[in-house]
N, C-alpha and C positions, 0 to 999 in steps of 0.2 A: 795616341795622344803624342806629339813631338817631343822629343827628349828634352829639349829647351823647357818646355812646360812642366815637365816632371821635376825639373831641377829648381824651377822657381818655386814649385809647391812644396818641396822637401825644404827648402830654405825656410820658407814661409812657417812651415809646420814646427821647424827647430827654433824659430825667432819666436813663435808665439807661446811654446811650451816651456821656454827658458825663462825661469822665476827671475824677474829683474826688480832688485830692491829700489832702483832710482825711481820706477815708475809708480811704487806704491808709496802713498802716504797715509796719515792718520788723522782722524778727527777726535776730539777729547769731548767726553760725556762725563759730565761731574756725577759721582755716586754721593747723595747727601748721606747725613749722620740721621740719629733716630732721634733728634732734638737736640742732640750736643754739637760739637764741631767736626770731630774726626770719623773718618771712615777707614778701616783697613779691609780691603777685599783680597781674598786667598785663593778662590777658587772660581772656575768658569765652565759651563759645558757647552754642547754644540748648539743648544737653543738659545745661548746668551744669557742665561740664568747664571746670577753672580752670587757668590756666598762671601762672608768674612764677619768682621766685628765692628759694629758702630757705637759711637757714644750717645748716651742718653743725656737729658737735660740735669739728671742727677749725678753726672759725673762717672757711672758705672757704663759697663761695655756689655752689650748683647749681641748674640749671632743673628743674622739676619739672612734674607734671601731677597734679592733682586731681580724682577721680572716684570716686563712689560711697563716699564718706566716708574714702577713702585717699589717701594721698600716694605718687606715683612719682618717686623719684629719675632723672633722664633722662641723668644723668652728663655728661661732656663730650667733647672732641675731642682728648684727650690731655694738656690743661693742667689747672689748678687749680680755675678757676672757669667757670660758664655762667649764663646768664640767658635766660630765655623771655620773649617779648612778646606773641605772638598765637596764637590757635587757631580753626579753620576748623570748620566742620559736620561734616566728615570725621574730625575729631581729630588733623589734621596741625598741627604746631607749630612755630613759627619763633623766632628768638633770636640769640644771640652766645655763643661759647664760646673759651676761651683753647685754644690748640694745643700749647702746651709747645715749639714749634720754636725760639722766642727769645722773649726778654723783651717784652711789649706787643703780641705778636702774637695777634690773636683775629680770627675769621672768622664770618660768619653762617652759620647751620645751618638745616635743615628735618629734622624728626623726624615719621617716617613709618614706620608697620609695625615699630615697634620699634627702628629704626635712625635715627642721626644723620648727617646727609650735609653734608659743609661745601661751602659756595658760592664760596669764593675770594676774589679781590680782582681789581683793574684794574692789578695789579703793583707795588702799594705795600706794603712790608713791614709795615705796621700794620694791614692787613687789610680787614675789612668787618663788616658788622652786618646782620641781616634784622629787620625791624621791623612786617610785617604780611603777611597772606595772606587770599586770598579764596576762595570756596567751589569755585573749579576749580583751586585749587592754586597761582595766580599769587602769587609773593613781589615786595615792594619792600623796599629798605633802601639803604644807602649804602656805599661802597668807595673805598679811597685809590687814586690813581693812581701810576704810577712815580715814585720818589724821594719818595712821599708829600707831592707838591707840590699836590694838589688833592683834594677829595672829592666823587665823582659819584654820583649817584642811580642805581639799577638796577632792572630788571624782570627776575625769573627766570621763566622759563616752559618746559615741557617739556625740562628740563634744560639750557636755553640761558640765559647771563646777558647781558643787553642793557644797554649803557652809555646812560643818559639825559641824561648830561653835568650842566652845573650849572644848567642851565633859565632864571635869571634873569640871567645875565651876570656873575656873580662867580666865585668858586673854590671853593665847597662848596653841597652841596646834600643834605639829608636827607629822603627820603619817609618818611612815618609812617602811612599809610593807603591802602588801595586797596578799591574796592567791586567787586561782581560784574561791572560793564560795563567794568572795566579802568581807572576813573579813578583818578588818585592825587593824594594831596595831602601836603605837609609844608611845610618851610620851607628857603630858600636865600638865599644872599648874592646880593644885586644888585649892580649895577656899582660901588656905593659900599662894597660888602662889609658891608652891614646886612642881618639877617635880614627876609625878608618871607616871609609865606604865600603858596603857589602851590596851583593846581589845573591839573592835567597831564590833557588830555582830547583823544583823536583827535590826538596829535602836537603839541598846541600848549600852552604854559603859560601860565596868566595870574596875574599878580600881584594877590593881593587886597587889598593896601594895608593901611592901618591906620585908626586912628580920631583921626587928627592928631598921632599921636606919631611915633616913630622906628622900631618894629619890629613884628613880627607872625610869628605861626607857626601852622600847621594841624594837626591831630593826627589827625583821624578823617573818614570820609565813610560816608553811608549809601547804601543801594539808590535812593534817589531823588536822589542826587547833592548833598544837603545836606552842607555843610562845617562842622566846628567847629575852634575853637582860641583864642587869644588875641591881643589885639592893643593897642598902646600908645595910650593919650590923649594930648591935648595938655599935659596935668598930670603926666605920666610915669608913670602909673597905668596897670597891665593890667586889660583886662576881657575876659571871654569874649565870642566871638563866633559868631554862626550866618550863614552865606553860604548864601543860597538864592535861585534864579531871579535871578541876577546881583547882588544885593544882600546887603550885610554888615549885619546888625543887632547892635548893643550889646546884651547880656543883662544888663547890670548887674552889681551885686556885692552880697553882704550888707555892709552898712556904708555903701551909697550911693555917691555919686560918688567919695568918697575911699577907697572900698574897693577891692580888688583880686579878680579871679577868673580861673580859667583851666578852659577845658573840655577834657577829655580823651577824651571818646568820646561817640557818638550812635547809638541805635539806630533800627530801621526804622519805629518809630512816633514818632520825634521826640523822644524824652526824652534829655536831654542831662546827663552827670555830671562832676565835676571837684571843684574846690577854690576857696573863697573867704575872706573876711575876713583878707587877709594871710597865706593858707596854714595858718589853722589849722582850718578847717571844712569837711568834706566837703560837697556841694552837688549838688542835682538841680534841674534846670531843666525845667518841663512847663508846657504849657497858659498860657505867656506869663509865668510867674512863677518866680523863683528861692527854692528852700527850703533851708534848713540840715537836713541828715540827722538831726543829733543832735536837732531836735524831731520827727522822723518815727518814732522807735525805739518799739517797744512797751514797756509799763512794766517788764517783767521785764529789760529791757536798757538802760534809761535811764541807768544808771550809765558806760556806754561813751562815749568821746568818738572820734567819726569824724573824722579829720584830711584824708583825701582818698579820693576816689573814682575809680577808676581805668579801669574799664570797665561796660558794661552790654549784657546781651543782650535779644533782643525779647521776652523773658517778663517785664522788668523786673528782673532779678537783677542786683545791682550788685555789684562787688568793690573792694576798697581796703583801707586800714589806718588803725587808731586805737590807742586806749589802752584796754586790759583791765583794769578796776579790780578784777579779782578775781585778778590774778597778780601776786605781789610789790609790792603796794601801786599797782599801775598800770604796766603794761609794754606796750609798742607791739607789736601784732601783726597779721597780715594777717587779713582777715575776708571773710565773704560775706554780702550783705544780700538776703533774701528778703522779697518783698511779701506781705502778708496783708491783706484778699484780693488775689489776683494780678491785675493789670489785665486779663489774657488772659480770665480768666472774665467779667468785666464786660463785656467787649466780645462775647462770644458770647452771654450773655443779651439784651445790645442788639440784636444782629443779630435774634435771634429776635422780638424785639418788633417791630423794623422789617419784618421778613418778614410777621408776623402783621397789621400795619397795611396792608401792601401789598396783601396778600391780600383784606382786607376792602374795600379800595377797589375791587379787580377785581370783587370780587361787586356792589357797588353799581352799578359800571359797567355790567354786564351786563343788571342789573335796569331800567336806565332805556331 
């Protein structure tokens, strides 16, 4: 093959595999409530199943599962309210539900096979909450100890709830993410009872620190061990961070140094979602840059205002909430953002181009 053709093919392969945020826009799908007005989505898996909490016409909130354009009320553990936070690839859901046993008592749950199972606590009457689940069904969350004196992190696996303690020396610990390797992230009080982000791996907790300010917190971790969350700067503003290979990177903010941002989730290709601009704009971080999701909507949905993105799957589908301009002159609703074209299709085409390039090189090598 002529050298010129190889050069053109190489350039094409690089072009097609380079993620180009300007080429990807998002369509908005409204997530209905359960008879009420508001829907708060918090998790999505790669099949596009969404979980969260939605209002009933009674004013109470129930955990739900959205799949195939239908809302399913997951019910409660006997109380009036429940909320789902995460869902894994098998469709197992975790969250928190009131029990009805006593005022203020709520416990973490796992919903699987059509049944909601309570996880209990470490002796505290205020109960527990389950916040994340990985592909093998390991669950993390937090639970009160006897007398409600402390809040400890827990790992629930194979029917056993293991006490992780407080990890950083304080009195409270709140895990918020777990990956398929069993690494756990969240935030915990340090010895000064100040929130700090942590990474718990192989029995050891690492304090991820801050950007010169007082506090920080981690919210999610992907299969590569990359951690996201937010941390205080010396000027007391919060900025989203990415912790990778032992280093914490400031992701900046819409609005610059004096802006704020929080990262809520990261997928396995490194896309990060959250909120910026002092809590008013949903954001997407990718390829070294932060984007206001409101600027990435297709023209038919440009009237929406995306306030926060709460989760993202490996196909680039995003859930969050914003203001729907078509309802009552503007009503806050849960939403699903689907990219068009989807990043996965670009990667597949790119891999094909790279494969063709490598095959051409092998042919030339045999001719020499």
